[in-house]
C-alpha positions as CSV (number, residue, x, y, z in Angstrom):
1,X,21.9,-20.0,39.8
2,X,18.3,-21.2,39.1
3,X,16.2,-18.8,37.2
4,X,13.6,-17.1,39.4
5,X,11.9,-15.1,36.7
6,X,10.7,-15.7,33.2
7,X,12.8,-12.7,32.0
8,X,15.5,-13.6,29.5
9,X,18.1,-11.5,31.3
10,X,19.0,-10.2,34.8
11,X,19.0,-13.6,36.6
12,X,22.6,-13.4,37.9
13,X,22.3,-11.1,40.8
14,X,23.7,-8.0,39.1
15,X,20.2,-6.5,38.9
16,X,19.6,-6.6,42.7
17,X,16.8,-4.0,42.6
18,X,13.5,-4.7,40.9
19,X,12.9,-2.7,37.7
20,X,11.2,0.6,38.2
21,X,7.5,0.2,37.6
22,X,7.4,3.0,35.1
23,X,10.3,1.6,33.2
24,X,8.6,-1.9,33.3
25,X,5.5,-0.4,31.7
26,X,7.6,1.5,29.1
27,X,9.7,-1.6,28.4
28,X,6.9,-4.0,28.0
29,X,5.9,-4.5,24.3
30,X,3.9,-7.7,24.5
31,X,0.6,-5.9,23.9
32,X,2.0,-4.9,20.5
33,X,4.4,-7.6,19.4
34,X,2.1,-10.5,20.3
35,X,0.8,-10.1,16.8
36,X,4.1,-11.8,15.9
37,X,3.2,-14.9,17.9
38,X,2.9,-17.4,15.1
39,X,6.0,-16.0,13.3
40,X,7.9,-16.3,16.6
41,X,6.9,-19.9,17.1
42,X,7.6,-20.8,13.4
43,X,11.1,-19.3,13.8
44,X,11.7,-21.3,16.9
45,X,10.4,-24.4,15.2
46,X,12.9,-24.1,12.4
47,X,15.7,-23.0,14.6
48,X,15.3,-26.1,16.9
49,X,15.8,-28.3,13.8
50,X,19.0,-26.4,13.1
51,X,20.2,-26.8,16.7
52,X,19.6,-30.6,16.3
53,X,21.5,-30.7,13.1
54,X,24.4,-28.9,14.8
55,X,24.2,-31.5,17.7
56,X,23.3,-28.9,20.3
57,X,20.1,-30.8,21.1
58,X,19.3,-34.5,20.6
59,X,16.6,-35.8,18.3
60,X,14.3,-36.7,21.2
61,X,14.7,-33.2,22.6
62,X,13.9,-31.8,19.1
63,X,10.7,-33.8,19.1
64,X,9.8,-32.5,22.6
65,X,10.5,-28.9,21.6
66,X,8.5,-29.0,18.4
67,X,5.6,-30.8,19.9
68,X,5.4,-28.2,22.7
69,X,5.7,-25.4,20.2
70,X,2.8,-26.8,18.3
71,X,0.7,-26.9,21.5
72,X,1.7,-23.4,22.3
73,X,0.7,-22.2,18.8
74,X,-2.8,-23.8,19.2
75,X,-3.2,-22.3,22.7
76,X,-2.5,-18.8,21.3
77,X,-5.0,-19.4,18.5
78,X,-7.6,-20.7,21.0
79,X,-7.0,-17.8,23.4
80,X,-6.1,-20.1,26.4
81,X,-2.6,-18.7,27.0
82,X,-2.2,-17.2,30.5
83,X,0.4,-14.4,30.5
84,X,2.5,-13.2,33.4
85,X,3.9,-9.9,34.4
86,X,7.5,-10.9,33.5
87,X,6.5,-11.6,29.9
88,X,8.0,-8.4,28.6
89,X,7.6,-9.4,24.9
90,X,6.4,-12.2,22.7
91,X,9.8,-13.9,22.7
92,X,10.0,-14.2,26.5
93,X,6.4,-15.3,26.8
94,X,6.9,-18.1,24.3
95,X,10.1,-19.2,25.9
96,X,8.5,-19.3,29.3
97,X,5.6,-21.3,28.0
98,X,8.0,-23.7,26.4
99,X,10.0,-24.2,29.6
100,X,6.8,-24.7,31.6
101,X,5.8,-27.5,29.2
102,X,9.1,-29.4,28.8
103,X,11.4,-28.2,31.6
104,X,15.1,-27.7,31.1
105,X,15.0,-28.9,27.5
106,X,13.1,-25.7,26.7
107,X,16.0,-23.7,28.0
108,X,18.1,-24.8,25.1
109,X,15.9,-23.2,22.4
110,X,17.7,-19.8,22.7
111,X,21.2,-21.3,22.3
112,X,23.2,-18.9,20.1
113,X,20.1,-16.8,19.4
114,X,19.5,-13.3,20.5
115,X,16.2,-11.4,20.6
116,X,18.0,-9.1,18.2
117,X,18.0,-11.6,15.3
118,X,14.8,-13.3,16.6
119,X,12.7,-10.2,16.3
120,X,14.0,-9.2,12.9
121,X,13.1,-12.7,11.6
122,X,9.6,-12.4,13.1
123,X,9.1,-9.0,11.4
124,X,10.3,-10.2,8.1
125,X,8.1,-13.3,8.2
126,X,5.2,-11.1,9.1
127,X,5.8,-8.4,6.5
128,X,6.0,-11.1,3.7
129,X,2.5,-12.3,4.8
130,X,1.3,-8.7,5.1
131,X,2.5,-7.8,1.5
132,X,0.7,-11.0,0.2
133,X,-2.5,-9.9,2.0
134,X,-2.4,-6.4,0.5
135,X,-1.7,-7.7,-3.0
136,X,-4.6,-10.1,-2.7
137,X,-7.0,-7.2,-2.0
138,X,-5.3,-5.1,-4.7
139,X,-6.2,-7.8,-7.2
140,X,-9.8,-7.5,-6.3
141,X,-9.6,-3.7,-6.3
142,X,-8.0,-3.5,-9.7
143,X,-10.6,-5.9,-11.1
144,X,-13.4,-3.7,-9.7
145,X,-11.8,-0.6,-11.4
146,X,-11.5,-2.6,-14.6
147,X,-15.1,-3.7,-14.6
148,X,-16.4,-0.2,-13.9
149,X,-14.2,1.1,-16.7
150,X,-15.6,-1.5,-19.1
151,X,-19.2,-0.8,-18.1
152,X,-18.8,2.9,-18.8
153,X,-16.3,2.9,-21.7
154,X,-18.7,4.9,-24.0
155,X,-19.3,7.7,-21.5
156,X,-17.5,10.9,-22.1
157,X,-16.7,13.6,-19.5
158,X,-14.6,16.7,-19.1
159,X,-11.0,16.1,-18.2
160,X,-9.5,18.6,-15.8
161,X,-6.2,20.2,-15.3
162,X,-5.8,22.8,-12.5
163,X,-9.5,21.8,-11.7
164,X,-10.4,23.7,-14.9
165,X,-12.1,21.9,-17.8
166,X,-9.4,20.9,-20.2
167,X,-10.3,18.3,-22.9
168,X,-13.0,15.6,-23.3
169,X,-12.0,12.2,-22.1
170,X,-13.6,8.8,-21.4
171,X,-14.8,8.2,-17.9
172,X,-13.0,4.9,-18.1
173,X,-9.8,6.7,-19.0
174,X,-10.1,8.6,-15.7
175,X,-10.8,5.5,-13.7
176,X,-7.9,3.6,-15.3
177,X,-5.5,6.4,-14.5
178,X,-5.8,5.3,-10.9
179,X,-5.5,1.7,-11.9
180,X,-2.0,2.4,-13.1
181,X,-1.1,4.3,-9.9
182,X,-2.1,1.2,-8.0
183,X,-0.2,-1.1,-10.4
184,X,3.0,0.9,-9.5
185,X,2.2,0.5,-5.8
186,X,1.8,-3.3,-6.2
187,X,5.2,-3.5,-8.1
188,X,6.8,-1.6,-5.2
189,X,5.4,-4.0,-2.7
190,X,6.7,-7.0,-4.7
191,X,10.1,-5.4,-4.8
192,X,10.1,-5.1,-1.0
193,X,9.0,-8.7,-0.7
194,X,11.9,-9.9,-2.9
195,X,14.5,-8.0,-0.9
196,X,13.1,-9.3,2.4
197,X,12.9,-12.8,0.9
198,X,16.7,-12.7,0.1
199,X,17.7,-11.7,3.6
200,X,16.9,-14.2,6.3
201,X,18.6,-12.8,9.5
202,X,18.5,-15.7,12.0
203,X,22.0,-16.8,12.9
204,X,23.2,-13.3,13.3
205,X,23.0,-13.5,17.1
206,X,23.2,-10.2,19.1
207,X,25.8,-8.7,16.9
208,X,28.6,-11.1,15.9
209,X,26.9,-14.2,14.5
210,X,26.3,-17.7,15.8
211,X,29.2,-20.0,17.0
212,X,27.4,-23.3,16.8
213,X,27.8,-24.3,13.1
214,X,24.2,-23.5,12.3
215,X,23.5,-24.1,8.6
216,X,21.9,-20.7,7.7
217,X,21.3,-21.7,4.1
218,X,19.3,-24.7,5.2
219,X,17.6,-22.7,7.9
220,X,16.5,-20.1,5.4
221,X,15.0,-22.8,3.2
222,X,13.1,-24.1,6.2
223,X,11.8,-20.6,6.9
224,X,10.8,-20.1,3.2
225,X,13.5,-17.5,2.4
226,X,15.6,-17.5,-0.7
227,X,18.7,-16.1,0.8
228,X,20.4,-15.0,4.0
229,X,21.9,-11.7,5.3
230,X,25.6,-11.4,4.8
231,X,26.6,-9.3,7.8
232,X,25.4,-9.9,11.3
233,X,25.7,-6.3,12.4
234,X,23.7,-5.1,9.4
235,X,21.1,-7.8,9.9
236,X,20.2,-7.0,13.5
237,X,20.0,-3.2,12.9
238,X,18.2,-3.3,9.5
239,X,14.8,-1.6,9.5
240,X,15.0,-0.4,5.9
241,X,12.3,-2.8,4.9
242,X,10.0,-1.2,7.5
243,X,10.8,2.3,6.0
244,X,10.1,1.0,2.5
245,X,6.9,-0.7,3.6
246,X,5.7,2.5,5.3
247,X,6.7,4.5,2.3
248,X,4.8,2.3,-0.1
249,X,1.8,2.4,2.3
250,X,2.1,6.2,2.2
251,X,2.0,6.2,-1.6
252,X,-1.0,3.8,-1.6
253,X,-2.7,6.1,0.8
254,X,-1.9,9.2,-1.2
255,X,-3.3,7.5,-4.4
256,X,-6.4,6.5,-2.5
257,X,-6.7,10.0,-1.2
258,X,-6.5,11.6,-4.6
259,X,-9.1,9.1,-5.9
260,X,-11.3,10.0,-2.9
261,X,-11.0,13.7,-3.7
262,X,-12.1,13.1,-7.2
263,X,-15.1,11.1,-6.1
264,X,-16.0,13.6,-3.5
265,X,-16.0,16.4,-6.0
266,X,-17.8,14.5,-8.7
267,X,-20.5,13.4,-6.3
268,X,-21.4,17.0,-5.3
269,X,-24.5,18.7,-6.7
270,X,-22.2,21.1,-8.5
271,X,-20.7,18.3,-10.6
272,X,-23.2,15.5,-10.1
273,X,-21.3,13.0,-12.4
274,X,-21.5,10.1,-9.9
275,X,-23.4,8.9,-6.9
276,X,-22.1,6.8,-4.1
277,X,-24.1,3.9,-2.7
278,X,-26.0,4.6,0.5
279,X,-24.0,1.9,2.3
280,X,-20.9,4.1,1.9
281,X,-22.4,7.4,3.0
282,X,-23.9,8.9,6.2
283,X,-26.3,11.6,7.0
284,X,-26.3,14.7,9.3
285,X,-27.6,14.9,12.8
286,X,-29.0,18.3,12.0
287,X,-29.6,18.7,8.3
288,X,-32.0,16.0,6.9
289,X,-31.1,16.5,3.3
290,X,-27.4,15.7,3.7
291,X,-25.8,12.7,2.0
292,X,-22.2,12.7,3.1
293,X,-19.4,10.6,1.5
294,X,-17.9,9.8,4.9
295,X,-16.3,6.5,3.6
296,X,-14.0,8.2,1.2
297,X,-13.4,11.2,3.5
298,X,-12.2,8.8,6.1
299,X,-9.9,7.1,3.6
300,X,-8.6,10.5,2.6
301,X,-8.1,11.5,6.2
302,X,-6.1,8.4,7.0
303,X,-3.3,9.5,4.7
304,X,-1.8,11.9,7.2
305,X,-1.4,9.4,9.9
306,X,0.1,6.8,7.6
307,X,2.7,9.4,6.4
308,X,3.3,10.2,10.0
309,X,4.3,6.6,10.7
310,X,6.8,6.8,7.8
311,X,8.3,9.9,9.5
312,X,8.2,8.1,12.8
313,X,10.5,5.2,11.7
314,X,12.7,7.5,9.6
315,X,13.3,9.8,12.5
316,X,14.0,6.9,14.9
317,X,16.6,5.5,12.6
318,X,18.3,8.9,11.9
319,X,19.8,9.2,15.4
320,X,20.9,5.5,16.0
321,X,24.4,4.2,16.2
322,X,25.1,0.8,14.6
323,X,23.3,-2.5,15.5
324,X,20.4,-2.9,17.8
325,X,19.1,-0.2,20.1
326,X,15.9,-0.3,22.2
327,X,14.6,2.7,20.3
328,X,13.7,0.1,17.6
329,X,11.0,-1.4,19.8
330,X,8.5,1.1,18.3
331,X,9.1,-0.2,14.7
332,X,6.5,-2.9,15.0
333,X,3.7,-0.6,16.1
334,X,4.4,1.6,13.1
335,X,4.4,-1.3,10.7
336,X,1.2,-2.8,12.2
337,X,-0.6,0.6,12.1
338,X,0.0,1.3,8.4
339,X,-1.0,-2.3,7.5
340,X,-4.3,-2.1,9.3
341,X,-5.2,1.2,7.8
342,X,-4.2,0.2,4.3
343,X,-6.1,-3.1,4.4
344,X,-9.3,-1.3,5.7
345,X,-9.0,1.6,3.3
346,X,-8.6,-0.8,0.3
347,X,-11.6,-2.9,1.4
348,X,-13.8,0.3,1.7
349,X,-12.6,1.5,-1.7
350,X,-13.4,-1.9,-3.3
351,X,-17.0,-1.4,-2.2
352,X,-17.2,2.3,-3.1
353,X,-16.1,1.7,-6.7
354,X,-18.1,-1.6,-7.1
355,X,-21.3,0.2,-6.2
356,X,-20.5,3.5,-7.9
357,X,-23.2,4.9,-10.2
358,X,-22.1,7.1,-13.1
359,X,-24.5,9.6,-14.7
360,X,-23.9,9.5,-18.4
361,X,-26.2,12.4,-19.3
362,X,-24.7,14.7,-16.6
363,X,-21.2,13.9,-17.8
364,X,-22.1,14.6,-21.4
365,X,-23.9,17.9,-20.5
366,X,-20.8,19.1,-18.7
367,X,-18.8,19.0,-22.0
368,X,-18.4,22.4,-23.7
369,X,-17.1,23.3,-27.1
370,X,-14.3,25.5,-25.8
371,X,-12.7,22.3,-24.6
372,X,-12.1,21.6,-28.3
373,X,-9.8,24.6,-28.7
374,X,-6.8,22.4,-28.8
375,X,-8.4,20.5,-31.7
376,X,-8.5,23.8,-33.5
377,X,-4.8,24.1,-33.1
378,X,-4.3,20.5,-34.3
379,X,-6.5,21.3,-37.3
380,X,-4.2,24.0,-38.4
381,X,-1.1,21.8,-37.7
382,X,-2.6,19.3,-40.2
383,X,-2.9,22.2,-42.6
384,X,0.8,22.9,-42.3
385,X,1.1,25.5,-39.6
386,X,3.7,25.3,-36.9
387,X,2.1,24.3,-33.6
388,X,3.0,27.5,-31.8
389,X,1.4,29.6,-34.6
390,X,-1.6,27.3,-34.6
391,X,-1.9,27.6,-30.8
392,X,-1.9,31.4,-31.2
393,X,-4.7,31.2,-33.8
394,X,-6.8,28.9,-31.8
395,X,-6.5,31.2,-28.8
396,X,-7.6,34.1,-30.9
397,X,-10.7,32.2,-32.1
398,X,-11.6,31.4,-28.4
399,X,-11.3,35.1,-27.7
400,X,-13.5,36.1,-30.6
401,X,-16.2,33.6,-29.5
402,X,-16.0,34.8,-25.9
403,X,-16.4,38.4,-26.9
404,X,-19.3,37.5,-29.2
405,X,-21.0,35.5,-26.5
406,X,-21.3,32.3,-28.5
407,X,-19.6,28.8,-28.5
408,X,-16.7,28.5,-30.9
409,X,-18.6,26.0,-33.0
410,X,-21.3,28.7,-33.7
411,X,-18.9,31.2,-35.1
412,X,-19.3,31.9,-38.9
413,X,-16.5,30.9,-41.2
414,X,-15.7,34.5,-41.8
415,X,-14.7,34.8,-38.1
416,X,-12.4,31.9,-38.4
417,X,-10.8,33.3,-41.6
418,X,-10.3,36.7,-39.9
419,X,-7.9,34.8,-37.7
420,X,-6.3,32.6,-40.4
421,X,-6.9,31.9,-44.0
422,X,-6.0,28.3,-43.3
423,X,-9.5,27.8,-41.9
424,X,-12.0,26.3,-44.3
425,X,-15.5,24.8,-44.2
426,X,-14.2,21.5,-42.9
427,X,-13.2,23.2,-39.6
428,X,-16.7,22.5,-38.3
429,X,-15.9,18.7,-38.5
430,X,-13.7,19.0,-35.5
431,X,-16.6,20.1,-33.2
432,X,-17.5,16.5,-32.2
433,X,-16.6,15.3,-28.7
434,X,-16.5,11.7,-30.0
435,X,-14.1,12.6,-32.8
436,X,-12.0,14.5,-30.3
437,X,-11.4,11.5,-28.0
438,X,-11.0,9.1,-30.9
439,X,-8.1,11.0,-32.4
440,X,-6.0,9.9,-29.4
441,X,-5.2,6.4,-30.8
442,X,-1.7,6.4,-29.4
443,X,-0.7,4.0,-26.6
444,X,-2.0,5.5,-23.4
445,X,-4.6,7.8,-25.1
446,X,-8.3,8.2,-24.4
447,X,-9.6,6.7,-27.6
448,X,-11.7,3.6,-27.2
449,X,-9.1,1.3,-28.7
450,X,-6.4,2.7,-26.4
451,X,-8.6,2.4,-23.4
452,X,-9.4,-1.2,-24.2
453,X,-5.6,-1.8,-24.5
454,X,-5.2,-0.3,-21.0
455,X,-8.0,-2.6,-19.7
456,X,-6.3,-5.7,-21.2
457,X,-3.0,-4.7,-19.7
458,X,-4.4,-4.2,-16.2
459,X,-6.4,-7.4,-16.4
460,X,-3.3,-9.4,-17.1
461,X,-1.4,-7.7,-14.3
462,X,-4.2,-8.3,-11.8
463,X,-4.5,-11.9,-12.8
464,X,-0.9,-12.5,-12.0
465,X,-0.7,-10.4,-8.9
466,X,1.1,-12.4,-6.3
467,X,4.5,-12.8,-4.7
């Protein structure tokens, strides 16, 4: 029977009644999956070559198919493609366009192929490109963090735990702490890329494979994969890589959110350590004095919706039996959403950090000598006391200073000796914020040498950040 519709199914008379309009609307995914158009065409281009090698199509037919696919690709890029109501997804649209160009030869392109393995190929091709895009922006972002850390390496500020002043640190140490969060995010993305790159799914068919002696290893090479899937049922039902992508996107967003929270706090008048550039802030429609950090509030606010997309795909997969089910149609929308949000959030944060102004004097003035109480304990440890006993003594000194209404560095030596005879005149040498940070020479510490090592490490990582 001659096909009367561009649909890829239901042309044999069994579907005598037209699809319900509401179902047709629910079933149509072209408005979403047309983002996969170039991946879909690339997949068909490579598959047509495999069909020719398997002698399913002739060399002259291969030339016709590939020439037409090239034209269709350009028409999509130029915005001249005319869609029809029966184009329920990107696969049916591209196949219809191919048939319209070259007739019956175009009907051979789907031989042995199912939309089940076709769509998973498109998604894996797309996500490899998406990961590369994100890593490229991350390279820029990390370099901006590094540059800001280098510029401000000599500025000291309070370090906080429980949002209470804890110990003095370098501003650059704080900035770089996020650099290492983002390094881990990049490494996770690269791991996803490698797993996807080893699992080219085309040739799996709908469920049981492909009967036409398609050379899947050669096909994988033509599609720029390093390996193929080993079980056809697994291949067509696998969306683990979408879950992983959404999870890493959630982690990236969480890290951006935490950085945003720090920036928001530190930019308030109460802290006043930093100032965001005007181009990343807005004002108030009522209060003329307002200077709102909307850019980073929006980045922070995006986190919930990205985590929601992770829950979306996980919950969808939870209830599915094996292989492909139409529930999976929503996987692409989830994947596209988190990609778009992460790309935009990263671009905003690049600008925020690049234009960030840090107020050295305000950071310095926020330091207080009670933050050196731990140094008192270390002083006693170096005198031979057990740390727990030293900690008790340091706490007692802080209490004496508090009750006396003075900073601990202003206490007389007699006050120290009332707590412990181990205190001597040299105790006053510890009351230096510079000396305090410089004692942390260990790998990962906040001393200048250690921070420079961190900068060198992240520079090398950012320079080689690619898949």
